[in-house]
N, C-alpha and C positions, 0 to 999 in steps of 0.2 A: 183449453190452452195446449200447445204443441210441446210434446216432450223434448227434453234437452238433447237426447241422443239423435231424435229425428231432426232438430235443428241443425246439429253438427253435420249430419248426412247431407242434409240441403245445403249447407255451405260448401261442402266439398263438390257437390253437383255444380253448384254456381260457379265455383272456380274453374272446373273443367270446361263448363259451357263457355264462359267468358274467354278462356285460353283458345278454344276452338274457334269462337267467333273472330278473335284477333288474328289468328293464323288464316282463316278464310277472307278475311276482310283485305289482308296485305298479301294474299297468295301470290299474286303476279309479281309483286316487287320482291317477295322472297325468293320466289323461283328464279326471277331474272338475276338477282344478286348472287344466288348460289351458283347458277350456270355460269356467270361471268368469273367468280372465283375458281370454279372447276376448270374452265378454259384456261385461265392463267395458269393455274397449277399444272396443267397438261403442257402448256409451252414452256414452263420453266423446268419440268421434269425432262422432257425430251431435249432440252438443251444442256442438261447436265452430263458430265462425262462419267461413264460407268465405271465403277470400282469393283475389282475382283478380289476374292480372298482364297488363299491357299493355307492348307493346314498340314503340319508335319507333326507326327506322334513321337514322342520321346519317353523312355523308361529310364528312371533314375534309380540306380542300385542303392538300396538302403543299407546293405552290409556288403562290402567288397570282399572278394576272395583274396587273403592275404598270403603271400609266399613267405614272408618272415613276419614276426611281430615287431614291427617298427612304426605302428601306428601312434605311439606317443610323439614321434619326431614331427608329425603334421599337425597335431592338436586338433583333430576332426572328431567330432561326435557322430557316429554313423549309426545312431539308433533314435528313434521317436519321430514325431511330427515336426520338431524343431529343425531337424536336418533337412527334411524335405522342403519346408517352408523357406529355409535359407537357400537351397538350391533354386526354386522358383525365383527368388528375388535376384539371385545371381544371373538367371537366364535374361532378366530385363535391365541388367547393370550396364553401365556406360562402357566398360571395358569389352564386353561381348559386342555391343553395337558398334564400336569403334572397328573391331575386327570385320564385321559385316559390312560396313561402309568401305573398308580398305579392299576387301575380297572382291565386291561387286562393283567397286569404283562408282558409288553413289555420289561422289561430289561433281562428277560429270553429268548427272541426270537432272534435267530441269524439274523433275517431279519432287525431288528431295533438295535441291538446291535453288533457292529462290532467286538468287543473282543471275541464274542462266535463263529465267523465264523472260518472255517477251514483254516489253513495257506496255502498260495499259494505255491506249491512246486518249483515254478520257481522264487520265491521271491529273493533268493540269487544270482541267475543268472542275474536277471534284476536289481540288486541294482547297479546302476552306481557309487554310492559314493564309494563302495568297489573296483571298478576297480581302482580308483585313490587314495586309501588309506585314504579316508575321513571317519569320523566317522558318522554314521547314526543318524538322530535327535532322541532324547529321546521322546518316546511316553507316554503321561500322562494317566495313567490307573486308576486314582482316581475316587471315586464314584460320585463326582461332575461333573468331565468330562465326565464320561459315560453317566450320565444322561442328560448332555447338548447335547452330539452327538446324543443320542437316541431321543431327543426333536427336533433337527434339521432334522433328517430322518423322523420322524413322520410329523413334519410341511412341508416337501417337499412332502410327500405322501397324504397330506389333502389340499382340496381346498374348498373355500366357494364362491357360485355362486348365488348372489341375483337375484331375477326375477323383472324386471324393472315394476314400478308403481304397485307393490304388497308389502305385508309384508311377502312374501314367500321367504325363503332361502334354497338352495339346498347344502348339505354337501356331497361332493365326498371324497371317501377314496380309495387309491390304495394300493394293496398287492399281493404278490405272491400267497397268500392263499385266495380262494373266501369267505371262512367262516369268516377269520380274517378281510377281508375287510368290510364285513357287520357289523361285530362286533365293528369296529373302528368308522364307521359312526354312528351307533346307541349310541355308548358310548360318542361320542363327543356332541350330542344332549342332552343326559341325563346329561352329566357333566356340560354343559352350564346352563341348568336349575337348577341343584343343586348348582352350584356356585352362580347364581344370588340369590337363596334363602338363601344361607349361607350369602351372603353379606348383604341381606336386613335384616336377624336376627341379625347380628353382628352390623349393623347400628342402629337397633331398641334397642338393649341392650346398646350399647354406648350412645345413645340419652337419654334413661331412666336413666342411671347412672348420666350423665351430668344434667339432669333436676332435679332430686332429689337433687343433691348438691346445685344447683341454688335455689330449693325450699326452703332448710333449711336456705340459706342465706336471702332469701326475707321474710321467717317468722320471723326472728330475727330483720330485719329492719323495718317491719311492726309493730312489739311491740314497738319498740323504738319511731317510729313516733306518734303512738297512745299515748304513755305516755307523750311525748312533748306536744301533743294537750291538753290533760286533764289536765296537770300541768299548763299550761297558762291559761286555764279557770278558774281553781281554784285560781291562783294567781291574775287575773284581776277581780274575782268574776263575771263572764259573765255567764248570764242565757238566756235572749233573746236580743241578741244585736242588731238584726234588728228593733225589737220594740222601743228600747231606742233611737236608731238612727232616727226612724220615728218621735218620739215625739220631739227630739231635733231640728231636721230640721223644723218642723211645728212651734215651738215656735221662732226659728230664724227667720223664714219667718214673723211671725206676729209682732215681734219686729221691724224688718226692715221696715214693711210697717207703723207701727206707727211713728217711727223715721222720715220717709219721710213726713207724714202729719204734725207732730210738726215742722220740718224744714220749710215746706211751710208757716204755721201760723206764725212761728217766722220771716219769711222774711218781712211779711206785717207789724206786730207789731213793728218790728225793724225799719222800713221805716218810720211809724208814730212817733215812739219814738224819731227818730233822728230830726224829723222836730219840735217836741215839744221842744226837747233839745236845738235846734238852735233859739227858739223864734219866729218862723215864724207863729205859731198859737195863739200866745198870744193875748188877748183882743179881741178875737172873729175874728180876720183877717185870711182870706183864710180858713174859715171853709168849704166852699163849695167844696174846691178842694180836701178834705181828702175823699177818697173813703169809708173808714171804717165808717165815719159819715154818708155819703150818704147812705150807705147800711143798716144802722140800720133801723128796722122796725118802731120804735116809732118816729124817726126823718122823716121817710118818711110819716108817718100818720099826723104828725103836719104840715109838708110841704103841703100836700094835703088840710088840713084845712085852712092853710094860704092863699093858693092859692084861695080857694073857698071864704073865707071871703074878699080878695083883690077884687074879682070880684063884691061881693055885695056892698062893700064901693064904688066901681067905678060906679056901676049902680044908687046907691042912691045919689051920688054926682051930678048927671045928674038932679035929680028930687028935690032934697032938698038942703038946705043951710048948711053950716058946723055946725050951732048950732041947727040944728033939732035934736030931740030926737034920731031918728033912725040912724042919721049919727053919733052922739055921741056914741050911744050903739055899732054901727058897728065898729067904730074905737077903741072904748075900748076892743072889743072882739078881734080885729086884734093885738093890743098891747099885750093882754094877751097871745095869741098864740105865738107871737114872743118872748116874755119872756120866755115862756115855752121852746120854741126851743133852745134859747141860754142856758138855764139851762140844758136842756138835752144834749146838745154839750159838755158842760163843763164836765158833768158826764162821758160821753163817753170818753173824752180825759182822764180824771182820770183813767177810766177803762182800757184804751190803755196801760197806763204806768204799771199798775198792770198786764195786760195780757203779755206784754213784759217780764217782770221778770219771770212770772210763765212759759212761754213758753222756756225761756232760761234755767230755772231749770230743766223743763221736757226733754229738748234736752240733757242735760248732764246725767241725770239718765238713758234715753233710750240708749245713746252711750255706757255707761257702761254695760248696760243689753246686748246689741248686742254683745260687744266684749266677754263678759262671755259666751255667747251662741255659738259664733263662736269657741271659745276655747274648748267648751265641745264637739261639733261636730267633730272638727279636732281630738281630742283625741279619740273619738269613731271610727272614720275613720281608724286611726293608728292600734288601737286594732283590727278592722275588716280586715285590710289588713293581719296583722299578722295571724289572726285566719284563713283567707282564704287560706294563704300559707300553713299552718300547715294541714288544712284539705285537700288541693289538694295533699300534699305529702302523707297523710294516704290514699286517694283515689287512687293515682297512684300505691302505694305499694300493695294495697288490689287488684287492677284489675290485676297487675302483678302476684301476688301470686294466685288469682283465675284461671287466664289463665294457669299457669304452673300446678296448682294442676288438672285442668281439662285435660290438655293435657298428663300429666304423667298417669292419670287414663286411658284414651284412649289408651296410647301407652302399658300400662301394660295390659290391656285388650284385646289387639290385637297382643300382642308379639308372641302368639303360633298360629296365623292365617297366614299360608303359602300360598300366592296366587303367582303363577309363572307368568313370563310375557311372556311365550312362551310356545307352545305345539306342539307335534309331529304330523304332518299331515299324513305322511306315513313313516313307519319304512323301514330301508334298509333290503333287502333279498340278500341271497346268489347268486351272479350272475352266469350264467351258461357259458358265453362266455368271453375270455379275451379281454381287450380294447388294450393292448400293448403286444407284437409288432404287428403292423398291417402288417402281411406278405405280403400280396398282394401288398399293396402300397409300402412297402419298396423295394420289388423286382422290381416293375415298375419303381420307382424312381432311383434305382440303374441302371437299364437297360437304362434308359433315360440319367443318368449322364454318364455312360460309352459310350454311343452313342455320346454324346455332346463332352465329352473329346477326343475321338477317332477322331471325326471330327475335332475338334480343333487341334489335333496333325497332322492330315493330312493337314490341311491348313497351319500350321506351317512349315511343311516340303516342301509344295508347295512354300511357300513363300521364304524359305531358298534355294530352287533348283535354282541355277545360271548357268543354262545350256541353250543350244539352243534347243527349242522344236517346234518351227513353222518356216514357211518361213518368217514371218514378223520379227521374232527375227533376222534372217540372214540379212534381208535388213536394219533393223534398227540399230543393234548392230555391223555388220560386214561390211556393206555398199558394199555388194557384190550381184551380180545377182544369182538367183536360177534357176538352170538348170532342176530340177525336184525333185519329191520326190518318195521314195520307202516305201511301207507299211511293218509293222512288221508283218512277216508271223507267222501263228500259227503252232504247231506241226503237226496239220493234213495236213496242206498245204506242210510243209517240207517233209513229208513222201512220197509225190507224186514225188519227184525228188530231186537231189542235188541242194544245194543253188546257185552254179555257173551256172547252165544251166535251171533255172526255167522259163527263156524267152521262151524256146521251149515247155513248158506245155501248151496245147490247153485249158485246164480248168481253168488256172489262168489268166483270161483275165485282171483282174486289174492290176496285176503285169507286164504283157506284155506291156500294154497301157503306164504304167508308164516309163517303159525302152525306149519305142518309144518316149515318150515326151523328155526324156533325149537326145536321138539320134538326134531328130528334133532340139533342142536347140544347140546342138554341130555343126550340119551342118550349122545352120544359122550364127554362129559365123565364120565359115570357108568356106564361099560360094566362095570367090575369089582364093581359094587354091585347086589345083588338087589333091595333096597328103598331108595328115594330119597325124601329130604324136601327140597323146594325152597321157600325164602322169596322172595316177590315184593314188592319195595319201590320207592321212588322218592325224590326229593329233596323234593318239595313236593305238596300235594294237587292233584288235577286233572290229572295227567299220564297217566291211563289205566292205572294199575297194577291196579286191580281187574278191568278189562276183559281186560288181559293174563293175569292170574291165571286168570280165568274160562275164556277161551278156550284157554289153554295146558292147563288141566285137561280140558277137552273133547277136546283133540288127543291127550293121553296116555291118556284113557279108552278110545281105540281100540286101545291097546297092551297095557293091563292095567288091573287094579283101581285106581281112582283115587279120591282123597279131596281135596275142596276146603274148606280150613279158613278161617274169617273170624276173624284174630286183631287186627283193627283194631277194638278195643273202644270206641274213642271215636267213630268215624264209621263204622258198619258199613253194608254195602251187599250182602253176598252172599244173606242170607235174603231181602231185598226183591226182588233180581234173579231168584231162583228160586221165588218165590211162597210162601215159608214163612210161615204165619200168625204175626202179631205176638203175642208173649208166649210163643212157644215156646222151650224150653230149648235152650241152646247153649253155646259155649265158656266164657262167663262163668259158667254154672251148673256145668259140669264143674269148672272150678277152684275155684270156691266150695264144691264137694261138695254141691250141692243137687240134682243130677241124675246119671243114669248115661249111659253112652256111647249105650247103645241109644235112649234118648229123645231124644238130640241129633242122631243122624244122620238126614238125609233124603235120598231118591234123586230124582235128576232128570237127565234127558237122558243117561242111562248113566253117571252118576257119582254118588259120595255126597258130600253137602254137610254141614258142620257151620256153622251160622249163629252169629252173636255171641250170641244170646240177650238177656237183660236187661242193659243198658249198666251196668257196675259203677262205683262211685265211686273205685275204685283199681286200674286195669288194670296199672299198672306193677308193683305188689306181686303181682298174680296171675300175670302172665307170668314174674316172677322166682322163683316158689316151685318147690319141688321137685315138686309134684304136676304142674306144667306138663312138666317134663322127663320124668316117668315117663309122663305121656299121650302125648308124642311117640313114646317108645320103643314103647308099646303100639300106637299108630297104625301105626308102621313094620312091626310084625309082621302087621298085619292087611291092609295095602294095599301094591300095587307102587309107586305114586307118591302122595306127599303133597305138595300144593300150598298153601302158606300165604300168605295175603293180609295183608301187614303194613302197619303206618301208616307215613307218609313219615318219613324220617330227620331232616329238618330241623325238623319240628315237635316230635316226641318221640324218645326213645331206645328205645322198644319193639323196633324192629327190629333193634337191636344185641344184645338179649337174646335174640331169637328166632334170629337168625343163628347164634348159638353151637351151637344144637340142631339145625341144618340140615346137610344134605350139600352144599348149593349155595345160593347167593343170585343171583337174577336182578334186575338193577339197570334199572328202567325209566326212560327219558329222553324227554321230549316235545321233539322237534325244534323249535328256534327260539323256545324259551319262557324257560327257566331260564337265568340267567347262569352264564358258565362258573366264576367264583369260587365260587358257591354249590355247584356240582356237585362241583369239586375238594375243597372243604371237607367235603361229605358223604361222598366217597369216602375222604378221609383218616380220616375218623371210623370207617368201616367196617374200613378196614385196620388202624386202631389197636386195634380191638375184635377182630381176627383173624377177620373174617367171610369165609366161604369164597365170594369172589365168583366166580361161574361166568362171568359175562359180562354184556353190555349189550344190552338191546333198545330200538332207536330207534324211538318210537312217533310216529304222526301226522306222518310224513314226506310231503313233496309228491313225488308219483310223476313228476312233470315235471322235477324238479330234476336236474341232471347233476352229478356229482363232478368232480374234478381230471383223471380220465382219460376224461371224456366218457361214462361209463356211468352208467345210473339207480342210485340209492342202494341200492336192493335186490340189485344185481348180486353183491355179495359174498356174500350169504346164499343167493340161489337165482336162477340164471341165467334161468330160465324164467318168473320173475315179471314181469320187465320187459315181455316180449311180451304176456302175458296181462293185465296190469294196463293 
């Protein structure tokens, strides 16, 4: 069993060989069609008007050199790819193209103004609307429409080609005139620069006008705010508000600190006053618990003296008696000091009451002073806030006024300074050679297209060809054995001899071997028969059945006594092929009973021949008679091989009648001529008539055609034929 990969490889080889065969089969038609298309392309190309292309190189400045910082006025982003892409689109804009049309007066050029072109003399003939009585569309010839059409034609003739990663752009212009192409390319570059400068000047003037109006408004507003500020100062009599506020703030701070001290002192005196008022300090009781008394310096001095005298009295009491003068003197001094302390405490207590009243009075006056100071400070703050608001408004209006005044001065100073954003690197020059049409390329493409179309048509015809073209088709589609194949002879080979006796030509080895192969196949099917009768027929006339019958009879004549009978009583050719005189007796005479067998048999090239004789009016009745059956049996006794040339099956049914009396029937098929349906119908009729179909002879086959396995068609019949043919 053949491997799968090997089968796949064979399929590929089969496809390539089939393709090669189709191309070689239709090679002259393919070549003719290709040449015709090529010649037509040459005529069309040389009739076309050449088109020239000129190129101008423009550099677009991405960042302009600014004299003053007024780029905010124009609103242009001079950085990034977006700016360059925007400028590329501006180059192709309608405004730039309109400047070019006006500059070069393209409205007067028939190339860009279709209304100025000569009228086509065949326009009326080609007007299909007129054929059906329809009105032709109305053509708008207004100036606006003409300008629009001209701009469209110009836009189609112009292309902008940016150079990647650079600020360079190429402007290409196409025209039938080389000089005009260069003028258009240069005009686009100049018009773009001019349009930019005009737009810039227009924006500058517009901005200046707007800023002047705005400056007038700001001037009036500044005057109003300054007047309001001055009026407020005069109304409030404000000179140095900041100094007044500082003084008032310091005064308020000082009063607040004094109030705090007075309140602290009032708290102490109020506590003592409450103790005195409650009677807890009356009669000298609880004097030591009063901090104000204890802290008094005089009381503290007396206390120290009292303590000192008490220690002295204590020391003297240890040495002296109570009536000792020193003891009496010391005790008198101690009592004097204690009385003095008591008197001082009473004075201090009386002073505390006065201090409490005084502190309370001071507190009230300080509270009032602090409240008045706070009111003054708050009033000053309110005036300061209002003053600052007015000052801010004046300052803001003044800053805006100064900014607009400065900007308008800058704009006015630079309004006549024209700085372009692009410059022409290379001007376009008049081209020498046209860019369109590319004659060689068009002709080559037309030739390739013609070749491809013709090959496609050839393959389509090959696919639509539903005929028998190989021995494999016979086996697969008819299920009949193949006796052999006969090659299609060239004119040179046919000149060597008549088609009915090519078997005898010594130099046609291939044809002779093919006939011998058919003879061998027939003998193998009739090995058990001593005498054989073979009928030769085909589907339609012209398939070569008579030539096959004649050459087969000559081949069988080398093996035994052979008779060739012409039973095609409607279109006989056997007698003519072998030079039998006209009017001689033949098969028709035998069947009609007007001649004997001896009178009808003629010898030629080693075989016997029975011609048709006189063409009868009723061949079907003669072939269906018993006399014909008796005649066939008699001929079988006299000859080893009897070959009967029968009429085609599709035309008449004579072959069906003859096949019943034959030992075998050879069915001749011309390769690639008769449709498969007709052949299948014919074979069906033969099988229904129980004709003993021996096999099929494939005639007029192309010896160069390969079958599905890559071999020549005759390989199945005789392997040596391929090498010899």
